[in-house]
N, C-alpha and C positions, 0 to 999 in steps of 0.2 A: 504494500500500500504506500508506495513511494510518494512523498509529497503531501499525503493526507495528514491533517492535524486533528488532535484530540485535546481534551482538557484533563489536567491532573486532578485526581480525586482529593488530594490533600491540599495543594496550594492554589488550585484553580487556574494555573498558568496554561496557555496554549503550548502544546508540545507535540512532536511528531507521533502519529498514531502507533507506530511500531516501537516506541521507546520501551526498553526494559527497565529503565530507571529514569526518574524525573531529573532533568538537568538543573532544575531550580531548587527543589527541596530534598532530592535523593530518595524519594519513595520508590520501592520496587514494584513492578507491574502497575504503573500509575494511571494508565489511561482509563478514564471513566467509560463505561459501556463495553470496552473490549472483552473483558472476561465474560460478560453477559452474552454478547453476540456469539462468542465462541462456545460457551458451555450450556446456555439455556435457550437462546432464541430459536434454533431450529425445531426443537420439540414444542415450544410454545406456538410457533407459527402453524405447525401441523395440527395441534389441538384446536386452534382457532378454525382452521380449514375443515377439520372433521366435525366441528360443532359439538364437541364433547365438553360441556361446561364444567363437569366435575374434574376431569383430567386437567383442563385448562386452569381451573382455580388452584388445584394442587401444584401444578408447575409454576404458576405465577407466585404462589405463596413461598415455595421453595427458593425461587430466585430472589424474591423480596427479602427473605430471611438471610440469604447469602450476601445480598447488597448491604444489609445492616452489619454484617460481620466484618466487612472490609474497612470502613464504611464508604459506600458509593452513593452519595445523596442524590445524584442525578437519577440513577436507576431506581432507588428507593421511592422517590416521589412519583415517577411515572408508573411504577408497578403498583404503588398504593392506590392511585387513581383508577387504574384498570381493575385491580382486585375489587375495589368497592363497587365498580360498575357491574362486574360479573356477579358479585354476591347479591346486589340489589335485583338485577335482572332475573336471577334464578332463585330468588327468595331463600338464600343461604343465610338465614338470620343469625345463627350462632357465629358463623365466621365474620359476618359484617359487624356484629356487636363487638366481638373480640378486636377486630381491626380498628374500629372507631375508638374503643377504649385504650388500646395500645397507643394510638396516635395522640389521644388526649393526654396521656400520662408521660409522653416523651418530653423531658425537661427542656431540651434545646429546640425541638421541632414541633412541639405539641400544639394542639388547637382546642380551645375551650368549646368551639362550635361542634366538634366531633363528639364530645361528651354529651352535649345537649341533644344532638341528633340521635345518639345511641339511646338515651333515656326516652325520647319521644317515640322512637321505633318500638321499643319493648312494651311501652304502654299501649301503643296502637295495636300490636299483635297479641297483647295479653299474655306475655311470657314472664311470669313472676320469677322464674329461675334466672332469666337474663336480667330482669329488673334488679334483683339483688346483686348480681355480678357487676352491673353498671354502678350501683351505689358503692359497692366495695372498692372498685377501681378509682372512682372519683374521690371517695373519702381517703383512701390510702395515699393518693397523690397530694391531696390538700393537707393531710396531716404531716406528711414528709416535707413538703415544700413550704407551706404557709403556716404550719403548726396550728391548724384550725380544726375544731371538731365539727361534725355535720350539724346542720340546723335541726331543731327538735322534730319537725315533721318528717324529715328523712330518717332520723334515728328511730322514731317510733315505727315508721314503715318497715325499716330493716328488722326491728324486733318482731313485728307481725310475721314477716317472711321467715325468720329463724324459727318462730313458733310453729309454722307450717312444716318446716323441715323436721323439727322434733316430733311432731305428730305424724310424720310419715306421709304428709299430704303434698310435699314438694321435694324434689331432688335438686341438690345444689349443682349449678353449672360451674365447673372448675377445670378448665382445659390446662393441659401441661404444655407449656410453650416449647416448641422445638420445630425443626424443619419438616417433620413428618406428622405433625399433630392432627391434621385433618384427613390424612390418607386413610381410606377405608380398607381394612384387611379382611 
């Protein structure tokens, strides 16, 4: 790819696409998107073409997870938007709520609107297990970052939901975060 330019994931400088090390900051394998195009994109394109939304969602999530490990914020942002669109279109509510809450609680890149959207969605679809999950994620973030307790109406609602769990009327939604967390076995 002679002459083609890319951006360094670390320092954001324009660098040759085939760089093995950033000449500006020294990051190894620095070119944003290069790893994605080489390791994930062909399978994602095929899943899009095949119209298999579950496989597409699994592949996008795996690539998004890998992007966060690097971190490649260029890819993370694009995949986050596409993941949310696939989840919404296919009513993958568990996945969408997880993704919105995860983004809400990202200290550097987070979005308050995502937490509000997650809460509105779970109330709309009537999923109390997801409602409790949203409250826990928002409360955990607010306690950690702002050292704030939840408002009384949220604390009492959480107590109601925990009482339902104790009574066996509700099962807690508690996904284990990892690259294969949604893959059906």
